[in-house]
N, C-alpha and C positions, 0 to 999 in steps of 0.2 A: 519583845525587847532584844532577846538574843539574836533574832534575825536581823534587827536593825544594826546591832553592833557588828555582826559579821559582815553585813553589806558595807558598813562604813570602812572596815578594814580593807575590803577588796577594792573599793573605789578610791579611798584616801590614803591612810598611813602606809598601808602595805606597798602601794605603788611608789610612794615617795621614798621609802626605805631603800629601794633599788636604784633610785635616780641619783647616783653619786656625782654626776657631772653637773656643774652649776654654770648657767649662762643667763643672767637676769639684769633687768633695770629696775625691778621692784624694790622700793626702799625698805619695806618691811622684811622682805626675804633677806636682803643684804644685812640689815641690822641684826636679825636672828643669827645669821651665819657668823657675824663678828662678835656676838655676845660671848664674853669670857675668853676671847682669843687675843693674841698679841697683834696689834696693827701698827706697822712701821710706815710712816708717811714719807720716808726717805729724805726728809729735810735736814736731819742732823745725824748722818752716818759718821761714826768716829774716824778721824784722820783722813776723811775723804772730802774733796771739794768738787761739787758738780761743775761740769763745763757748760758755760752759757752758749746757747745757740738760738738763732732767730729763723732758721729754715732747716728742713729735713734734707740733708745732703748725704752723699756717699763719697768716701775717700779723703775726708779731712782729718788731719792729725788730732789725736785725743791726748790731753794732758795726763801724765802718769797718776796724778792724785785723784782722777775721776774714776779709775777702774775699781771694781768691787770683786773681791774674792770671798773672804770670811769676815768682813767687817759688820755685817748685818746679823744680829743674834739669831741663832737657830738654823742658819742656812749658809751654804757655800755655793758659788756660782761659777759657770764657765760658758764659753760659746763654742765648745768643741776643742779639739787639740788637747793641751795639757792643763789640768786644773792648777790655778795659781799663776799661769802664764797667759792663757787666752781667756780674757775676762770681759763681761759686759761693763758698761760705764754709766755713771750718773750724769744726767743732763738737766740744766736749768732752762726752762722754756721761756723765751721772751719775745717781744715784738708781735708778729702775727700769730705766733704759736701760743701766746699767753691764753690760758684757759683750757689748754689740752691736758694739763695735769689735773688729776682729780682733787688733790689737796695742795695748796700753795703752788710751787712751780717745778719741783724736781721729780724726774721719772728715771727709771732704769731701762736701758735698751741694749740690744746686742751690738757688738762691734765686729769688724772684719776679723775672721779667725786667722787669716794669714798675716795681716799687718796692723791690727788694732786700730784702724781708722773708723770714722763714722760709717754706719752701714744701714741706712734706712732704705732697704732694697729687698728684692726677692731672695729667697733661699736662706735667710738668716734664722738662727734658732738660739735658744738659751737652755742650758742644763742647770738643774738645781739639785743639791744633795742636802738631806736633813740628817745630821749626825744622831739626833734624837728623833725618832719617827713621830709623825703627827697624824691626826685623823682629818684635819681640815687645812687646806691651803687655797687661798683665793687672792684676787687682785683686780684692779680696774684696768681695762685696756684703753689706750689712747683712742679717742673718738675720730681723730683725723688720719689715722693710719689704717692698718689692715686687720682683718680677722686672723685667728690662729687656730691651729689644731694642737691638742695637748695629750700627754700620756702621764698617768700616775703609776709609779713603780714601787716595788718594795725596797729598792736601793738604787744606787747609781754606780755602775761598774768602774767608771773612770775615776771616781773618788775612793770607793771602798775596796775595789778589787774583787768584789763578790758578784756572783751571777745575778742578773736582773730578771725579775718577773713582772710583766705588765699586770696592773691591778684594774685600771679603768682607762678608757679613752674618751675624749670629748672635744667639742669645738667651742670657740669663744668669739663673740661678736664685738667688733670695735665699739667702744663706748660703754660696754656692759661690765658688770662685775662677774668674773668667771673663775673657775677652779673646780675643786673636788671636795666632797664631804663623805666620809666613810664611818661606819659604826665603831670601828676600833682604830687605834693609832698604829697603822701599818704602812703609811706612806713614807718611804725613805728617799724617793727620788721623783723628779718632775722634769719633763721635757716639753718645751714650747716651740712650735714651728710657725713661721710666718705663712699665711695662706694667700698672700697677694704680693704685689710688686713693690710695696712701700715699707715693708717690715712692720715692726710693732714696738711699743714701749708699755711698761706697766707701772702702776702706782698703788700705794696703800697695801703693801704686801701683808697678808693676814695669815697667821699660823695659829693653830689651836688644837685642843683635845676634842673628844667626841661631843657631838651635838645630841643631847638626850631627847629633845623634842624635834619631830620631823619638820622640814622646811618646805611646806607646800607652796606652789605658785598660786596666784588668785584663781586661775582656771581650774586648778585641782579642787579648790574649795567649792567652786560652782558645780563641778561634777558631783562632788560629795553631797551637797545640799539637794541638788536635783534628784539624785538617786534615792536619798532618804525620803523626799517628798513623794516620789512615785511608789515606794514600798509602803509608806503609811497609807496612801490612798487605796492601794490594793487590799491592805488589811481591813480598812473600813468597809470596802465592798463585800469582802467575805463575811464580815460581822453582820 
């Protein structure tokens, strides 16, 4: 029995504990990640009015009431430059874009750092600062835009003035739920970079404390069960 438990740890939970980067479409994995966390659908951000768009363009003016800095509880946002000045914006997707938001119609997307216009293009990024550190941060990526690369940090220098230390890096696939999960609440910053020519948007921002149960993907469970079956067969042969 001790051998079985040790083998389970090696194949299953132990490997999952180090897999802090999340990039999944599995509903069960997403539900576990969001359990006990705060999920902001972006549909009712105080004092903000999403800008309605029907195409992903670059260079169009963005209304001042669509920009987001610290109106979402637990997080502050920028697109580089000066926090509180250069900000991402909320967009309400309509027409041919309807359905690209994960819940209802509103998403959060980078804007041009220099002029604050729409920026569904290459080279855009978003910075996030968590005044109270979290152990989980995740969100859905727009399925019609691009993949991203991500960095979780212990802070964000632009906001806090403190030196940054990278905690984890990861990649996110368009249409998937992506982010990071760590065993302790040490994530104080997040940077998200577009990996393609059309930029990105995010929805259902999820912030939370530590996940006490590992979050294995279905393939991890298959490896675990297969390994346990092989070990059990070996023990029978020896007997």
